[in-house]
BAFI-3210 file (N, C-alpha, C; in Angstrom, 3 decimals, decimal comma, padded with zeros to 6 digits):
// residues 59
n [1|2|3|4|5|6|7|8|9|10|11|12|13|14|15|16|17|18|19|20|21|22|23|24|25|26|27|28|29|30|31|32|33|34|35|36|37|38|39|40|41|42|43|44|45|46|47|48|49|50|51|52|53|54|55|56|57|58|59]
n.u [-077,227|-077,965|-081,011|-081,800|-083,941|-086,014|-088,833|-090,086|-092,086|-090,717|-088,393|-089,338|-090,276|-090,604|-089,896|-087,718|-084,453|-081,289|-079,191|-075,786|-073,767|-070,243|-069,500|-070,868|-073,624|-077,226|-079,435|-082,850|-083,960|-086,777|-087,889|-090,248|-090,400|-089,037|-090,891|-093,164|-094,658|-095,887|-094,434|-091,667|-088,071|-086,353|-087,869|-088,751|-087,968|-089,309|-091,453|-094,863|-097,339|-098,048|-098,945|-097,866|-096,656|-095,462|-095,207|-092,090|-091,098|-090,105|-087,756]
n.v [002,333|005,473|007,170|008,331|009,688|010,037|010,711|009,469|007,000|005,137|004,406|002,393|000,318|-003,099|-003,083|-001,212|-000,504|000,581|002,838|003,749|006,367|006,649|009,198|009,527|010,269|009,310|007,165|006,044|003,172|001,876|-001,476|-002,337|-000,934|-002,234|-004,171|-002,870|-000,194|001,915|002,872|004,622|004,288|005,693|007,385|010,804|011,981|013,131|010,410|010,119|008,870|005,677|003,447|000,858|000,377|-001,698|-002,725|-003,134|-006,068|-005,784|-006,765]
n.w [008,324|006,804|006,204|002,983|002,118|004,092|004,508|002,483|000,896|-000,481|000,728|002,587|001,102|-000,395|-003,023|-003,618|-004,466|-003,287|-004,450|-004,671|-005,524|-006,600|-005,833|-003,534|-004,045|-003,424|-004,553|-005,276|-006,602|-008,367|-008,357|-009,712|-012,227|-014,174|-015,095|-015,338|-017,001|-015,737|-013,591|-012,639|-013,209|-011,560|-009,284|-008,610|-005,825|-002,482|-002,436|-001,858|-002,448|-003,784|-006,178|-006,203|-003,827|-001,145|002,028|003,586|005,381|008,617|011,100]
ca.u [-077,331|-078,911|-082,126|-081,564|-085,293|-086,818|-090,382|-090,492|-092,402|-089,725|-087,515|-089,903|-090,832|-090,024|-089,378|-086,789|-083,027|-080,740|-077,950|-074,932|-072,598|-068,937|-069,449|-071,836|-075,073|-078,031|-080,679|-083,661|-084,349|-087,693|-087,970|-091,537|-090,130|-088,576|-091,965|-094,495|-094,367|-096,536|-093,495|-090,417|-086,967|-085,905|-088,815|-088,400|-088,186|-089,835|-092,691|-096,007|-098,349|-097,696|-099,888|-097,028|-096,021|-095,529|-094,416|-091,175|-091,258|-088,993|-087,617]
ca.v [003,065|006,623|007,185|009,444|010,151|009,529|010,932|008,773|005,679|004,117|003,755|001,329|-000,367|-004,102|-002,926|-000,393|-000,913|001,807|002,964|004,931|006,592|006,982|010,556|009,678|010,523|008,183|007,115|004,989|002,494|000,995|-002,646|-002,562|-000,415|-003,309|-004,792|-002,165|001,015|003,024|003,226|005,252|003,516|006,445|008,226|011,785|011,875|011,990|009,648|010,052|007,971|005,034|002,239|-000,296|000,314|-002,832|-002,174|-004,263|-006,614|-005,461|-007,744]
ca.w [007,036|007,163|005,234|002,359|001,931|005,430|004,431|001,352|000,793|-001,157|001,956|003,437|000,062|-000,764|-004,429|-003,677|-004,303|-002,972|-005,297|-004,242|-006,496|-006,076|-004,981|-002,204|-004,260|-003,313|-005,569|-005,061|-007,954|-008,263|-009,070|-010,407|-013,485|-015,059|-015,814|-015,409|-017,372|-014,931|-012,598|-013,094|-012,661|-010,544|-009,161|-007,982|-004,203|-001,903|-002,852|-000,731|-002,791|-004,980|-006,387|-006,158|-002,404|-000,544|003,119|003,856|006,634|009,446|012,233]
c.u [-078,319|-079,783|-081,998|-082,841|-086,091|-088,210|-090,876|-091,012|-091,509|-088,815|-088,072|-090,385|-090,089|-089,527|-088,148|-085,376|-082,294|-079,289|-077,120|-073,834|-071,104|-068,676|-070,243|-073,345|-075,759|-079,056|-081,564|-084,333|-085,564|-087,781|-089,158|-091,186|-089,601|-089,649|-093,262|-094,248|-095,045|-095,517|-092,137|-089,159|-086,386|-086,768|-088,337|-088,956|-088,546|-091,127|-093,703|-097,194|-097,761|-098,425|-099,143|-096,439|-096,456|-094,867|-093,408|-091,369|-090,199|-088,932|-087,193]
c.v [004,334|006,540|008,329|010,220|009,736|009,829|010,085|007,504|004,585|003,509|002,535|000,385|-001,614|-004,100|-002,078|-000,999|000,533|001,831|004,136|005,217|006,682|008,166|010,684|010,048|009,268|008,301|005,859|004,545|001,811|-000,147|-002,927|-001,956|-001,290|-004,004|-004,103|-000,714|002,380|003,543|003,700|004,442|004,220|007,592|009,492|011,582|013,196|011,640|009,766|009,143|007,201|003,580|000,864|-000,570|-000,908|-002,510|-003,578|-004,718|-006,264|-006,258|-006,865]
c.w [007,253|005,917|004,528|002,047|002,976|005,304|003,220|001,629|000,412|000,001|002,554|002,281|-000,222|-002,227|-004,574|-003,668|-004,176|-003,792|-004,638|-005,086|-005,956|-005,421|-003,904|-002,634|-003,867|-004,154|-005,169|-006,382|-007,620|-009,042|-010,009|-011,872|-014,478|-015,906|-015,946|-015,835|-016,597|-013,928|-013,120|-012,367|-011,296|-010,119|-008,457|-006,481|-003,429|-002,490|-001,721|-000,967|-004,048|-004,818|-006,118|-004,774|-001,837|000,681|003,451|005,258|007,453|010,707|013,371]
res [m|t|q|a|f|p|t|s|l|c|q|r|c|v|h|v|r|r|i|e|s|d|r|g|s|v|f|l|q|c|g|l|a|r|t|d|l|r|f|k|k|y|p|p|q|p|v|h|r|c|a|g|f|r|e|e|a|r|s]
***
């Protein structure tokens, strides 16, 4: 899978959900937005600082 926003913290965050439209557009949805109003559901990309960022464990 190609990273749509390679410099964004969202690409590596455990809270992100990658949404791809039928037309091929890619959006990164923040899971924290469901329970915390400080976070935008679809933050403008790229994100370089975020209080909710948690690095996804990679194997």
